[in-house]
N, C-alpha and C positions, 0 to 999 in steps of 0.2 A: 742696105736692103733689110727690111723688117722681117722678123720671124712670123711664120704662119701660126695663126692663133687656132688651135684646135679646141673644138668642144668636147666635153668629157661626160660620158653617161655611164652609170653603174648598171650592169645586168645582174640582177639579183635572183638567185634560184635557190630554193629550199630542198634539202636532200633528206630522205629518211635513212639512208645509208651513206656510203661514200662513192657511190657511182652514179653516172649520168648516161642516158640513152645515147646510142651512137648517132642517131638522127639529130638530137639536140645539138651535140658536140660538132656535127658537120654544118648544121645551120649557123651556130655561133662562129665558127671559124670563117665561113663564107661571108657572113655579115661583117665581121671585123675587117676583112680584106677590102670588101667593096666600100665600107663607109670611111676608111682612111682616105680614099680618093676625094671624099666630100669634107675633109678636114674634121672628121668625127673619129674620137678614140672611145672604144669600148672598154669597160674595166669589169671583167667578170668577177662576181662574188658569190661562191658556192658555201652555203651555210647548212651544216648538219643540224637537224631540228632535234637537238638533245633535250631542250626544255620546250618544245613545241614551235609551231609556225608563227604565234603571236610574238614569241620572244625573238625568233628569227628575223621577222619584220623590224622589230625595235632595233635590233643590231644594225640592220641594213640601212634603215633611214637615218639612224644616228651617224653612221659612216658617211653617207651622202651629205648630210648637213655639215659635218665637220670638215670634209673635203671640198665643200662648196662647188659641187658638180652642177652641170646644167640640166640634169634630170636623172631619174631612176626608172628602170623598166623591170617589172617583176615578170619572170617567165616560168611556166611549168616545166619541170625536168624531162617530161615526155613530149614536149612540143617540138614541132618542125615546121620551119618558115623560110620564106624567100627574103633576102637582104632588103628589097623594096618595100615589103610590108613593115618591117622594122623601121626603115627610114621614114617612111610616111608617118608612122606612129609618133616617133620623136620630133617630128617637124611640125606637128600640130600646134596651133596657137591656144589650144585649150589647156587647162591645168591638170585635168585627169581624163585620160583616153584609153579604152581598152579595145582589143580586138576579140571578135567571137572565137572561141576555142571549142572544138569538137570533143565531145565525151560520149560514152555508151548511154548516157541519160539525156543527151542533147545539149543544148547551150545554156550555161549558167548566167542568164540574163533576164532582168525583168524589163519589159518593154512598156508597160503602162498601156493606155488605150491606143490602139493602132491608128484610128482616124485622127487623133490628135497629137500624133508624133511631131516632135519639133526637130527639124532638120536644117543643118547648115548648107544653104543652097551652093556654096562655093566648093566645100569640101565633101559634102555627102554625109557628114557625121551626124549622128542622131543622139539627142539628150535622153538618157534613160535614168530611172530611179535606182538601178543597181546594176552592177557587172561584176564578175568574179576578178581576182587578181591573177588568174592564170597567164594573162599577157596584158599588163597594164602599165601605162606610163603615168609618172607623176613629175609635173615640172619643178624647177627650182623654187618657184613661189609657193607651191603646195608643200614642198620639203620644209621650207623655212617656217610656214605657218603651223605645220604639225609639230615641228621640234620646239619652236619658241613658246608654244602654248602648254607644253607639258614638262613636268619634273624628271629629272635624272634619278637613276639609283645606282649603286655599285653592283656590277654584274660580273663576277669573275675578275675582279680588278679593274674594270673599265666603267667609265660613266656612260650609261645607256638611257636614252630617252624613252620613257614609258608611254609611248603614243597610244598602244593597244594594250588593253588589259582584259582578261577573260572574266574577272570577278566583279565588274562594275555594271553589268546588265543582269538583272535577276529574274526576268520573265521568261527564261529558256536558254537553250543552247544556241549560241551564235559562234560561227567560224570567223576566221581572220578577215575575210572579205566583207562580211556583214558588220563587223566592228568598225572596219575602216570607213565603210559607208556612213555610219553613224558620226564618226569623227569628222568627216568631209562635210557633211551636212550642218554640223555645228559650226564650221567655218565658212558656210555658204559657198562652198566648191562644188561645182556641178560635175557630174559624171557623163561622159559621152562614149559613143562606141563608133568605130569606123567600120561599116559594113562592106567595104570594098575588098577586104582580105579576110579569108576564114583560116584559122589555124588548125593544122591536123595535129592528132596526138597518136602516140605509138604505145599502146598498152597491150602488150602480147602480139597485136597486130595492128596495122594502121587503121586509124579511124578518121575518115575524111567526110566532108559535108560542105555544102554551100550556103551560107548564111544569108547572101544577097537573094538568092532564088526563094528561101524560105520567107524572108521579108516581103518580097514582092507578092507572093501567094496570099500572105496575110493581109496586106493592103488591098488586093483585090476583093477579099472577103469582106473587108471593113471591120 
């Protein structure tokens, strides 16, 4: 009898300190248990942002490349989600897919022109100009393309791919999600969102919303 072949995905979360929200921890544990039944192994990677989120991203993507995992999912430390949402995200045939994440200021997603939205009729996924990394999946293809096109540096005794850098865009301040968008565009990798699930966050108190309902209202208005 041949051994079951498990797919492996890194769950990368950036921490400002050494703690995670209990809702995040619960969601991660429930997802790990549920996905094992589908022959999927989750590998949590909690990175303290000593030198900022850009460097934490570079550490995460380098590890994913070295370990030859099937994908990496970046998740906000205040997020809470259902296992099915995570499973659908990593099951996508797209190379970069995000889920809408609620925040006090709304959804950190650029939609483009609503009447011209490009939608995958089978999955419901929508192609967008930009989405934040708060709940984002990158495929093994994307990992390889990002890492194979960038040089490494010695960072605390480890070779780390400098995929994102804060000093190479000079027209203003850009966060890690915006810099990643530029890198993906350079590689002709499109960004998609799955509107079928909305991720809640817990910053002092739960923040919940329904992205699909908001999108339906926008499409009605045109």
